[in-house]
N, C-alpha and C positions, 0 to 999 in steps of 0.2 A: 412496469409503474418504473416512472422517476417522480422527485420531488425534486421544491427547490427553495431557495431563502434569498433573500437579496440585501446584499449591506452596502455600506458605503465606504470606500477606503478615505482617511482622514488625507493622506497626499493629495492624491490626483483628486480626490471627489467622485471616479471612476466607479460605474455601478456593475459589480461581480454576482451573479448567480452561483449557491452551489447547487452542483445539481449530484445527484446520485441515483445509479441505476441498478435493479434487480438484477441477476443471472441471467442473461438470457437476452435481453436490453438491446435493441443495438445501437453502439454506441458511435456519434460522430465523428467522421475523419477529423477532427481538430487535437480530438482528445487523443489518438494516438500521434500527431504530430507533435504535439508539445509533449507527451513522453517517449519521443525518440530526440527533440530537440535539447531538453535538459536531462536525459538520461544515458541514450547511447551512440550519440552524435559526436558529444563532447570524446568520448572512448574512442571515437574511431569505427565503431559500426557499423557494417552497410545497414539499408533502409529494410526493413522489416523484421531487423532482430528488435524493435520495440512490440512487436507482436507474441503472445505467448500461447500455447497448445489450448491452454486452459482459461481464458479470458473469460470465454460463456458462459464458465462456470461459477465465477466471480464477481464479488459486487461492487461498482467503481464509484469512484464521486469524483468530481473533478470542479475547479472555480470556471466560470466562462462570462465574457463581457460582452454586452451588449452587442457589440462588433461580431459576436460570432468565437472572436478569439478565444480559447482555452488556454488558462495563464498560472492552471497548478493542477495535476493528477494524482491518484493513488488509486488504489484495490488492494480487496481484503477477500480470501477464500479461505472454503471449510476444507481442512486437514482431515482426510478422510481417515475411519478408524483403522487402528494398524499400520498409522503411515506416521514418519516421523518427521516430515517437514522436509528431508533430503529431495533438492530437483533440480534441474539445470537452470541457471541463471537466466536463459536467454534463449531463443529458438533460434534455429537453425546448426549445421556442424561447429564444432569444437567448443561447446558451449561448457564452463566451470559448472561444477556441480556443487553445490552451498550444499554444507553441512550439513546432520539431524540436529534436530533440539531435542537431544539427549533426555530431558525428562517425559519425554513422549514415546521414548520405543521400550517402553515396558507396558506393564497393563497398568494404566492410572485412569480408573472410571473417573476420578473429582477434577481431570483434567479435559475433559470431552463434551461437547462438543469445544473442538480445538480452530484456533483460525489463524493466518496468518496474513500480514500486512506488507506488500510489496510494492515495487514502481511507484512511489512518490518520489516526483520530480516539481517543484518552482521553479518558472523563468524569473532569469537573473535581478533584471527590474520588478519582482513583486518579491522578495523573497524579504524575510524579517517583519512581516506584515499581518503573522498572525495565520496564514492561510494555509499552509502544512497543516496546522494544530485544528484548526476547523477540520479536515479532511480526516482528522484523525479520530474526532471525536463523531464524527458524522459516520466514515465504516464502522467504528465498535459500537454506535447506538443501532445501524442496521443490520451489523451481523447478530448481535443480541436479542433483535426482536424478530429477525429473520430464522435464524438458523437455532437461539436458542444460547449461544456461544458464551462458555464459560472462562474458557485463557485464550489469549491472543499471544501469540508469537512474531517476531521478525529477527533478520540480520540488517544493522544498519549500520551505514557506512559511516567514520569516527566522526566527521563534521557534521552528523544527526542527531547523535545522542544526544545533547544537551534538547535539543526539541521532544526527542520521545519522554525521557528524563521529568520532563516539565508536565507532561502528560500523563505522567504515573508508573510508566515503564521501567525496568528495571533487567539492568543486564547480568550478564551470568555467564561463565567460563570466561577461558583467555580470549583476547584477539584472532584473529589468523585471516588468510589472505585467500582472494576470490580472484581466480587468476583472472586479470583481464578487468577487473574494477578496481581491488584495491584494498584494503586493510578495513574489517567489520568486526562488530559484536553483535553476539547473538542478545535478545532480552524479552522477554515477558510480562506479561501483566494478568491478575486476576479479573475477570469481568464480570457482573453483571448478569448472568444469562438466567433463564428459565424457561418456559413452555414456545415452542417456532410457531410459526405462524402457518 
């Protein structure tokens, strides 16, 4: 099941659709091409590093032009009970391991179900137009309705912190380096979770 909405960009008057796919929905190749071009290619990663082993269990959101080009992407996944969010940053050998979200390390049922946003990227010519904020809102809402998400977690590149803060996310802990990617800050947000469908 996917759903979409249409919006007009004021600069170019180009029509874009916001698409959201629930877990196990096949994603278009253009989704992964955008993820590679915006996140992995600029860092010198090989083609294929844009795919993550757990992509099939995640909710994905993207902005797509009428031409079929995907211009911004993101994903959110459920952090399994007993897990703290630490994981490999990308597929393939030599992947850096992102640190744990320490508040999830102990028994804190008030934080569960917990979800994590990852792999947010926007093509350069579409940045600063509100597309990333739209993805964050769509993914939060879908995670709440699908999983009953109560808390959200992410590891933000420093340049993206203000975006997340504008959507109500709060940084915690010290900055840290993700090998091969750069400095990051962990962020969290309490969501309005309820019964999942």
